[in-house]
C-alpha positions as semicolon CSV with decimal commas, in nm:
position;residue;x (nm);y (nm);z (nm)
1;M;-0,005;0,015;0,004
2;T;0,148;0,367;-0,090
3;D;0,140;0,656;0,157
4;K;-0,200;0,841;0,107
5;P;-0,192;1,242;0,109
6;I;-0,384;1,359;0,384
7;G;-0,240;1,723;0,412
8;T;0,010;2,017;0,430
9;V;0,172;2,151;0,685
10;S;0,063;2,539;0,748
11;N;0,297;2,600;1,055
12;Y;0,557;2,453;1,302
13;F;0,591;2,563;1,643
14;E;0,953;2,494;1,729
15;H;0,913;2,570;2,109
16;V;0,627;2,275;2,147
17;D;0,763;2,065;1,886
18;V;0,451;2,101;1,710
19;I;0,284;2,102;1,326
20;A;-0,026;2,268;1,208
21;V;-0,197;2,049;0,960
22;K;-0,482;2,127;0,681
23;L;-0,653;1,812;0,630
24;N;-0,748;1,702;0,287
25;A;-0,850;1,359;0,448
26;P;-0,983;1,269;0,763
27;L;-0,704;1,175;1,032
28;K;-0,730;1,025;1,421
29;V;-0,519;0,927;1,698
30;G;-0,322;0,633;1,652
31;D;-0,299;0,675;1,295
32;K;0,101;0,678;1,183
33;I;0,196;0,996;0,942
34;R;0,486;1,056;0,764
35;V;0,575;1,419;0,692
36;V;0,828;1,487;0,370
37;G;0,980;1,782;0,275
38;G;1,299;1,933;0,192
39;D;1,560;1,662;0,351
40;V;1,263;1,614;0,580
41;D;1,165;1,248;0,565
42;F;1,009;1,086;0,932
43;E;0,739;0,906;1,046
44;N;0,533;0,928;1,345
45;T;0,233;0,800;1,544
46;V;0,021;1,060;1,623
47;K;-0,046;1,013;2,013
48;G;-0,288;1,314;1,977
49;M;-0,447;1,616;1,797
50;Q;-0,561;1,986;1,889
51;I;-0,830;2,174;1,719
52;Q;-0,777;2,552;1,885
53;H;-0,658;2,390;2,166
54;E;-0,891;2,127;2,247
55;A;-0,805;1,795;2,268
56;V;-0,971;1,583;1,981
57;K;-0,979;1,229;1,894
58;S;-1,041;1,261;1,544
59;A;-1,057;1,533;1,279
60;K;-1,187;1,536;0,919
61;K;-1,115;1,697;0,553
62;G;-1,138;2,056;0,568
63;D;-0,990;2,085;0,972
64;E;-0,642;2,249;1,079
65;V;-0,489;1,999;1,339
66;G;-0,200;2,068;1,600
67;I;-0,019;1,727;1,611
68;K;0,316;1,670;1,805
69;V;0,633;1,553;1,632
70;S;1,019;1,412;1,711
71;E;1,137;1,604;1,403
72;K;1,151;1,985;1,276
73;A;0,949;2,029;0,967
74;R;0,866;2,386;0,770
75;K;0,548;2,543;0,612
76;G;0,460;2,330;0,271
77;Y;0,591;2,008;0,366
78;K;0,326;1,726;0,273
79;V;0,192;1,490;0,528
80;F;0,118;1,131;0,441
81;K;-0,111;0,855;0,636
82;V;0,127;0,556;0,636
């Protein structure tokens, strides 16, 4: 199975290692994501998500979610569901 594109990084908050992702497909806690852009290519399991500083278990297309990640990412990087 190939990775499915689910969104784009719209912001990165370095002080808390969180990416903001504008979703074009649903995503839920427990899903595995892959962030790709520039010389960055890493995978993370979604351990938690927030929408407007509120914890959520799932998000739908069109939502913008915050997800804690293990590595730096930049605006415009692509996010895939693995």
